[in-house]
VEXKE-56297 format. One line per 5 residues: their letters; for each residue x, y, z of C-alpha. Coordinates in Angstrom, 1 decimal, padded with zeros to 4 digits. Example, Ala and Ser with C-alpha at 12.3 -4.5 7.8 and 13.67 -1.06 7.14 Angstrom:
as	012.3 -004.5 007.8  013.7 -001.1 007.1
***
This chain:
xxxxx	-107.5 -010.0 084.5  -108.7 -006.9 086.0  -107.4 -003.9 083.6  -105.9 -001.1 085.9  -106.3 002.5 085.4
xxxxx	-104.2 004.9 085.1  -103.6 009.1 085.3  -101.1 010.4 084.0  -098.8 013.8 085.3  -097.2 015.1 083.2
xxxxx	-097.1 014.0 079.5  -094.1 015.2 078.6  -091.4 012.8 076.3  -091.0 010.4 079.2  -095.0 010.4 080.3
xxxxx	-096.0 009.4 076.6  -093.4 006.7 076.8  -094.8 004.6 079.3  -098.3 006.2 078.6  -098.1 004.2 075.2
xxxxx	-097.9 000.7 077.1  -102.2 001.5 077.4  -102.6 001.6 073.6  -100.4 -001.5 073.0  -102.0 -003.3 075.6
xxxxx	-105.7 -002.1 076.3  -107.1 -005.1 078.0  -104.4 -004.3 080.6  -104.5 -001.2 080.9  -106.2 002.5 080.1
xxxxx	-105.2 006.3 081.2  -108.4 008.2 082.0  -106.2 011.0 083.1  -104.1 013.9 082.5  -102.2 016.5 084.2
xxxxx	-100.2 018.5 081.9  -099.0 022.1 081.5  -098.8 022.6 078.3  -102.1 023.1 076.6  -101.0 022.2 073.1
xxxxx	-099.6 018.5 074.7  -102.4 017.9 076.8  -104.7 018.4 073.9  -102.4 016.4 072.0  -102.4 013.9 074.6
xxxxx	-106.0 013.7 075.2  -107.2 012.9 071.9  -104.5 010.0 071.4  -105.7 008.3 074.6  -109.8 009.8 074.1
xxxxx	-109.5 011.4 077.2  -112.3 014.2 077.6  -111.9 017.7 078.9  -113.4 017.1 081.9  -110.5 014.7 083.3
xxxxx	-108.0 016.9 081.4  -106.1 019.2 084.1  -103.5 022.2 083.6  -100.7 021.1 086.3  -100.5 018.0 088.8
xxxxx	-102.1 020.2 092.4  -105.5 020.5 090.1  -105.3 016.5 089.2  -104.7 015.7 092.3  -107.0 017.7 095.0
xxxxx	-110.1 015.7 093.0  -111.2 012.5 094.8  -108.7 009.5 093.5  -109.7 009.2 089.6  -107.5 005.5 088.7
xxxxx	-105.8 003.0 090.4  -102.6 004.7 089.7  -100.7 007.7 088.9  -097.5 008.0 086.7  -095.8 010.6 087.8
xxxxx	-092.9 012.7 085.3  -092.9 016.1 086.4  -089.9 017.7 087.0  -087.5 016.1 089.7  -088.0 018.8 092.1
xxxxx	-091.8 018.8 092.0  -091.8 015.0 092.6  -091.9 015.3 096.3  -094.8 017.0 096.4  -096.6 015.3 093.9
xxxxx	-095.9 011.8 095.2  -096.9 012.9 098.5  -100.3 014.0 097.6  -100.9 010.9 095.3  -100.0 008.5 098.4
xxxxx	-102.1 010.3 101.0  -105.1 009.3 098.1  -104.0 006.0 098.2  -102.9 005.9 094.9  -100.6 003.5 093.7
xxxxx	-097.1 005.3 092.3  -094.7 005.2 089.5  -092.7 007.7 089.5  -089.7 008.4 086.9  -086.3 008.9 088.4
xxxxx	-084.4 010.4 090.7  -087.2 010.2 093.2  -086.1 013.9 094.7  -082.8 016.0 094.9  -083.0 015.4 098.0
xxxxx	-082.1 012.3 100.2  -084.7 013.3 103.3  -087.6 013.4 101.2  -086.6 010.5 099.3  -086.6 008.5 102.3
xxxxx	-089.8 010.1 103.4  -091.5 009.2 100.2  -090.6 005.4 100.9  -091.8 005.5 104.9  -095.5 007.2 103.4
xxxxx	-095.8 004.8 100.9  -095.0 001.5 103.4  -097.3 003.2 106.0  -100.1 003.5 103.3  -099.2 000.2 102.0
xxxxx	-099.2 001.3 098.5  -097.1 000.6 095.2  -094.2 002.8 094.9  -092.3 002.1 092.2  -088.9 004.0 090.5
xxxxx	-088.5 004.2 086.8  -085.1 002.2 087.2  -086.1 000.5 083.4  -082.2 -000.7 083.2  -083.4 -003.5 085.9
xxxxx	-086.1 -004.8 083.5  -083.7 -004.2 080.4  -082.9 -008.4 078.7  -079.1 -006.7 078.5  -078.6 -006.5 082.8
xxxxx	-081.1 -008.9 083.3  -078.6 -011.4 081.5  -075.9 -010.0 083.2  -077.4 -010.9 086.3  -078.5 -014.2 085.8
xxxxx	-074.8 -015.1 084.9  -073.6 -013.4 088.1  -076.3 -015.9 090.4  -075.1 -018.6 088.5  -071.9 -018.2 089.4
xxxxx	-070.4 -018.2 085.6  -067.1 -016.3 086.3  -067.2 -017.1 090.3  -066.6 -015.0 092.8  -067.0 -011.4 091.5
xxxxx	-064.4 -009.1 092.7  -064.7 -005.6 090.3  -067.1 -004.0 088.0  -066.6 -001.2 086.1  -069.9 000.8 084.3
xxxxx	-068.9 003.5 082.0  -071.4 005.7 080.5  -071.3 007.9 077.0  -073.6 010.2 077.5  -072.8 011.4 073.3
xxxxx	-071.8 014.9 073.1  -075.2 015.8 071.4  -077.0 014.3 074.5  -075.0 016.3 076.1  -075.7 019.6 074.6
xxxxx	-079.3 019.0 074.4  -080.9 017.9 077.9  -077.7 018.5 080.2  -076.2 022.1 079.0  -079.5 023.7 077.0
xxxxx	-082.1 022.0 078.4  -083.9 021.1 081.3  -081.2 019.3 083.8  -078.8 021.9 082.4  -078.7 023.3 086.3
xxxxx	-078.3 021.6 090.1  -080.5 024.2 091.7  -083.4 023.6 089.0  -083.4 020.0 088.4  -080.8 017.9 090.1
xxxxx	-076.7 017.1 089.6  -075.5 015.2 086.8  -075.0 012.0 089.0  -078.7 012.1 089.9  -080.5 013.2 087.4
xxxxx	-078.4 010.8 084.1  -076.4 008.6 086.5  -078.9 007.2 089.0  -079.5 004.6 086.6  -076.1 003.8 086.5
xxxxx	-075.7 003.6 090.4  -078.8 001.4 090.5  -077.4 -000.9 088.1  -074.3 -001.2 090.4  -075.9 -001.2 093.6
xxxxx	-077.9 -004.5 091.9  -075.3 -006.9 090.6  -073.4 -006.2 093.8  -075.9 -006.8 095.7  -074.1 -005.9 099.2
xxxxx	-074.0 -002.6 101.4  -071.5 000.0 099.6  -069.3 000.8 102.4  -067.3 003.9 100.7  -067.6 006.3 097.9
xxxxx	-065.8 008.2 096.3  -065.7 011.0 093.2  -064.2 013.2 091.1  -065.4 015.5 087.7  -066.6 019.2 086.4
xxxxx	-067.8 021.1 084.3  -064.6 021.7 081.7  -065.4 022.5 078.4  -069.6 024.0 078.2  -068.2 027.4 079.6
xxxxx	-068.1 031.3 078.1  -064.2 030.8 078.5  -064.5 027.7 075.8  -066.5 029.8 073.2  -064.9 030.6 070.0
xxxxx	-064.0 034.1 069.2  -066.9 036.3 068.2  -069.8 033.5 069.2  -072.8 035.0 070.2  -075.2 034.1 072.7
xxxxx	-077.3 032.0 069.7  -076.4 030.0 067.3  -078.6 032.0 064.3  -077.6 035.6 065.5  -074.5 035.4 062.8
xxxxx	-071.9 032.3 064.4  -069.0 032.7 062.9  -068.0 029.3 063.5  -071.2 027.7 062.1  -069.9 025.7 059.6
xxxxx	-067.1 023.8 061.9  -069.3 023.6 065.4  -070.6 020.1 066.5  -072.9 022.4 068.5  -074.1 024.6 066.0
xxxxx	-078.1 024.2 066.8  -079.0 024.0 063.2  -077.6 021.2 062.5  -079.4 019.3 065.2  -082.7 020.3 065.1
xxxxx	-083.4 021.6 061.8  -082.9 018.5 059.6  -085.4 015.7 058.5  -085.3 014.3 061.3  -088.1 015.5 063.7
xxxxx	-088.4 012.9 066.7  -086.7 012.9 069.7  -084.7 014.9 070.5  -086.1 017.6 068.4  -089.4 016.9 069.4
xxxxx	-089.2 018.2 072.3  -087.8 022.0 071.5  -091.2 022.9 070.3  -094.9 021.4 069.8  -095.1 022.8 066.1
xxxxx	-092.4 020.9 064.1  -092.7 022.3 061.2  -089.6 024.0 059.6  -091.2 027.6 060.6  -091.8 027.0 064.2
xxxxx	-088.6 025.3 065.2  -086.3 028.0 063.6  -088.8 029.9 065.7  -087.9 028.0 068.6  -084.0 028.3 068.0
xxxxx	-084.3 031.9 068.3  -086.7 032.5 071.4  -086.1 029.4 072.8  -083.6 027.6 075.1  -082.3 025.1 072.3
xxxxx	-081.2 028.2 070.5  -078.4 028.9 072.2  -074.4 028.4 072.1  -073.1 025.7 074.1  -070.6 028.0 075.5
xxxxx	-073.1 030.9 076.6  -075.4 029.0 078.5  -076.9 028.7 082.6  -076.1 025.3 083.2  -073.9 024.3 085.9
xxxxx	-073.8 020.1 086.1  -070.8 018.5 085.1  -069.6 017.3 081.9  -067.5 014.2 083.3  -067.3 012.4 086.6
xxxxx	-065.8 009.2 087.8  -067.3 007.3 091.4  -065.7 004.5 093.3  -067.4 002.1 095.2  -066.3 000.1 098.0
xxxxx	-068.8 -003.1 099.1  -068.9 -004.9 102.1  -068.8 -007.9 100.0  -065.2 -006.8 098.9  -066.0 -006.1 095.7
xxxxx	-064.6 -002.4 094.3  -066.5 -000.5 091.5  -066.0 002.4 089.1  -068.4 004.1 087.1  -067.7 006.8 085.0
xxxxx	-069.4 009.7 082.9  -068.5 011.4 079.7  -070.0 013.9 077.7  -067.3 013.5 075.4  -068.7 010.5 072.7
xxxxx	-069.5 010.4 069.1  -072.2 008.1 069.9  -074.2 007.4 073.2  -074.3 005.0 075.2  -073.0 002.0 078.5
xxxxx	-070.4 -000.7 078.5  -069.5 -002.8 081.4  -066.9 -005.4 082.6  -067.0 -007.5 085.2  -064.1 -009.8 086.6
xxxxx	-064.2 -012.4 089.0  -062.4 -015.3 090.3  -063.0 -017.9 087.0  -063.8 -015.9 084.4  -065.0 -012.0 082.8
xxxxx	-067.7 -010.3 081.1  -067.6 -007.5 078.8  -070.4 -006.1 077.1  -072.0 -003.0 075.6  -075.3 -002.5 075.8
xxxxx	-076.3 -000.6 072.3  -074.8 -003.5 070.7  -076.8 -006.0 072.8  -074.3 -009.0 073.6  -071.7 -009.9 075.8
xxxxx	-068.5 -012.1 075.8  -068.0 -014.4 078.5  -064.7 -015.4 079.3  -063.4 -018.4 081.4  -060.2 -019.2 082.5
xxxxx	-059.7 -022.5 083.6  -060.9 -023.6 080.0  -060.0 -020.6 077.8  -063.3 -020.1 076.2  -064.8 -017.6 075.4
xxxxx	-068.7 -017.3 074.4  -070.4 -014.5 072.6  -073.9 -014.7 074.0  -076.0 -012.0 071.6  -079.3 -011.5 073.0
xxxxx	-083.0 -010.2 071.4  -083.5 -007.4 069.7  -086.5 -006.5 072.1  -088.8 -003.8 071.3  -089.2 000.1 072.6
xxxxx	-087.1 002.5 074.8  -084.6 001.3 076.7  -084.1 -002.2 075.8  -087.4 -003.1 076.1  -087.0 -001.8 080.1
xxxxx	-089.7 000.4 079.7  -092.3 -002.3 078.2  -091.2 -004.6 081.1  -091.2 -002.0 083.9  -095.1 -001.2 082.5
xxxxx	-095.7 -004.9 083.2  -094.5 -005.4 086.1  -096.4 -001.6 087.6  -099.2 -003.6 086.4  -098.6 -006.7 088.6
xxxxx	-098.3 -004.8 091.2  -101.0 -003.1 091.0  -103.4 -005.7 090.8  -102.0 -007.7 093.9  -102.5 -004.2 095.8
xxxxx	-099.1 -004.1 097.2  -099.5 -007.4 098.3  -096.1 -008.4 096.1  -092.3 -007.0 095.6  -091.5 -004.8 092.7
xxxxx	-088.1 -005.2 091.2  -087.7 -000.8 091.5  -089.3 -000.2 094.5  -088.6 002.5 096.6  -087.0 000.6 099.3
xxxxx	-084.1 -000.5 096.9  -084.0 002.5 094.9  -083.1 004.8 097.6  -080.2 002.9 098.5  -078.9 003.3 095.0
xxxxx	-080.2 007.0 095.5  -078.2 007.4 098.5  -074.9 006.0 096.2  -075.5 009.4 094.2  -075.9 011.7 097.5
xxxxx	-072.9 010.6 098.1  -071.1 010.6 094.8  -071.7 014.3 094.8  -071.1 015.1 098.3  -067.0 013.4 098.0
xxxxx	-066.9 016.0 094.3  -068.1 018.8 095.6  -066.1 018.1 099.5  -063.1 016.4 097.8  -063.2 013.6 100.3
xxxxx	-064.2 009.7 100.7  -067.7 009.5 102.2  -068.1 006.8 104.7  -071.9 005.6 103.5  -073.0 004.2 107.1
xxxxx	-071.8 007.3 108.6  -073.8 009.6 105.7  -076.9 007.4 105.3  -077.4 007.4 109.0  -076.6 011.7 109.2
xxxxx	-079.4 012.0 106.2  -082.2 010.0 108.0  -082.0 011.7 111.2  -083.5 014.7 109.6  -086.3 012.6 108.3
xxx	-087.1 010.8 111.3  -088.0 013.9 113.4  -090.0 015.3 110.7
***
């Protein structure tokens, strides 16, 4: 089988995770070029993958201005850069694997989908949950009718108090204007899973939520702008930065705060960078809890709940049908299937897959390689066409939350499609 070549745009945590597939399966994929604005990170990536300086670029545009360098590009830049970088790549007939979300704009999402169709190339989105053993088993049980006709889906995502503080209060996804709303940046995975499992047109969406806790009016008395500036509640505050970043653990998320992970380097990062700020004195505006309700054309009703306020992160799902129910915990990689007729209760324990996101990262890359080898002639599980539908659910949920109204999805989709068609 042909080994495909890939150029990586954005060598951060997610970009590295996908590129590592080439190191694990060198007979299938080789990374031949990289674009990364952080010089230290770029050089580290070059060394790891054996990439010479001639094929290492300081930013995405510098790489995409070159003649086509590889079969495909993997784009892992910031949310608001996805559209420009993807459209430039598609213009050069690259096959593209794009980190989620596609874009903070529904019109841009649709335009990218149309451009990839016109070009006849692959545009896959990194909805890794579709590729997990966990959600594939749930899908299999539904397709086989193990709980009869599906009636309700309740999916809960507990972000984890520490993850919320790291990524959505102090970190890159704290601001809707700079990145995208929480329902898109974090939960477009969940929107996609709900759409995929129910497999019907969504008719109506309503949503409620807010930023309630991580605000200045909730700061402890005397709390400084930075944790290291003499915080009076350092012993009792769960969000005191040194508790997270100045430990023996230097993997993710600590690995994100600096390219110098020595103790001294991490202290400097907390003194000067965003991760040392008090969580009550940041410039964040994304929600810390949100609920979304859905009604689908096949009469399935669904509810999604996202909360920052949990000790451990994880996804939990319950599906009810006319003949039984499924209760499942992704972090435990196990499902309980209950039948009404026999009273049977079956515990299904799944294998513990290697890699991130329950093996989803590895399976996603394997599927993308298959699509590239086919030249775009084969259908992908996480195609842009599929992803646009679930992105629209996220956009509708945010519109509902802000405007305090129920969204008619047919009307909403048509309104978003018109500007795209006029371009």
